[in-house]
C-alpha positions as CSV (number, residue, x, y, z in Angstrom):
1,M,-0.6,15.7,7.1
2,P,-2.6,15.7,3.9
3,E,-3.6,13.0,2.1
4,R,-1.4,11.8,-0.7
5,R,-2.0,9.8,-3.7
6,L,-0.1,6.8,-4.3
7,H,0.7,4.6,-7.3
8,V,0.1,0.9,-6.3
9,R,0.8,-1.8,-8.9
10,I,-0.9,-4.5,-8.2
11,R,-1.2,-8.2,-10.0
12,E,-2.9,-11.4,-9.3
13,E,-1.3,-14.8,-9.3
14,D,-2.3,-18.1,-8.3
15,G,-5.3,-16.7,-6.5
16,A,-3.7,-13.9,-4.5
17,F,-2.6,-10.2,-4.8
18,W,0.7,-8.8,-5.2
19,A,1.2,-5.2,-4.8
20,T,4.2,-2.7,-4.8
21,V,4.2,1.3,-4.3
22,D,5.8,3.4,-6.6
23,E,6.4,6.0,-3.9
24,Y,7.8,3.4,-1.4
25,P,10.5,1.3,-3.1
26,G,11.0,-1.8,-1.0
27,V,7.3,-2.3,0.1
28,L,5.9,-5.6,-1.2
29,A,2.7,-6.6,0.0
30,T,0.5,-9.9,-0.3
31,G,-3.0,-10.9,0.3
32,D,-5.9,-13.3,-0.5
33,D,-8.2,-10.4,-1.4
34,L,-7.6,-6.6,-1.8
35,G,-8.6,-5.8,2.1
36,E,-5.7,-8.1,3.1
37,L,-3.7,-6.5,0.4
38,R,-4.2,-3.0,1.8
39,A,-3.5,-4.2,5.1
40,S,-0.2,-5.6,4.4
41,L,0.5,-2.4,2.3
42,E,-0.1,0.0,5.4
43,E,2.3,-2.4,7.3
44,G,5.0,-2.1,5.1
45,I,4.5,1.7,4.6
46,R,4.5,2.2,8.7
47,L,7.8,0.3,8.4
48,I,9.6,2.4,6.0
49,K,8.1,5.6,7.7
50,A,9.1,4.4,11.0
51,E,11.5,6.5,13.1
52,P,15.1,5.5,14.0
53,G,14.0,5.5,17.5
54,G,11.3,2.7,16.9
55,D,8.2,5.2,16.7
56,V,5.7,3.9,14.1
57,P,3.4,6.4,12.3
58,D,-0.3,5.6,12.6
59,L,-1.5,5.7,8.9
60,R,-4.1,4.0,7.1
61,L,-4.8,3.4,3.1
62,S,-8.2,4.5,1.4
63,E,-9.8,1.6,-0.4
64,L,-7.5,0.3,-3.2
65,K,-9.0,1.3,-6.7
66,L,-8.2,-0.9,-9.6
67,E,-7.5,1.1,-12.7
68,P,-7.8,-0.3,-16.0
69,S,-5.8,-3.2,-17.0
70,G,-2.1,-1.9,-17.3
71,T,-2.2,0.8,-15.4
72,P,-1.5,1.1,-11.7
73,A,-4.1,1.1,-9.0
74,S,-4.3,3.8,-6.7
75,A,-4.9,4.5,-2.9
76,E,-5.1,8.0,-0.8
77,L,-2.5,7.7,2.2
78,V,-3.7,9.5,5.3
79,L,-1.1,9.8,8.2
80,A,-3.1,9.9,11.5
């Protein structure tokens, strides 16, 4: 499956990062740093994309790229 650009909205609050993904409503992720946040986002997206029989897709996000303040961050979603 080809890579897909996602629009990730990140905010930092009380020393932690929080994020949502425009393309996957219901995915809410947290992390102490951007690496943890990315791992949490991957897990949330896997659960959303899981098949009814329980098959969970193997996927990964590229490194999160923070955009200028007031705009969403972006990442590439790669389904393995």
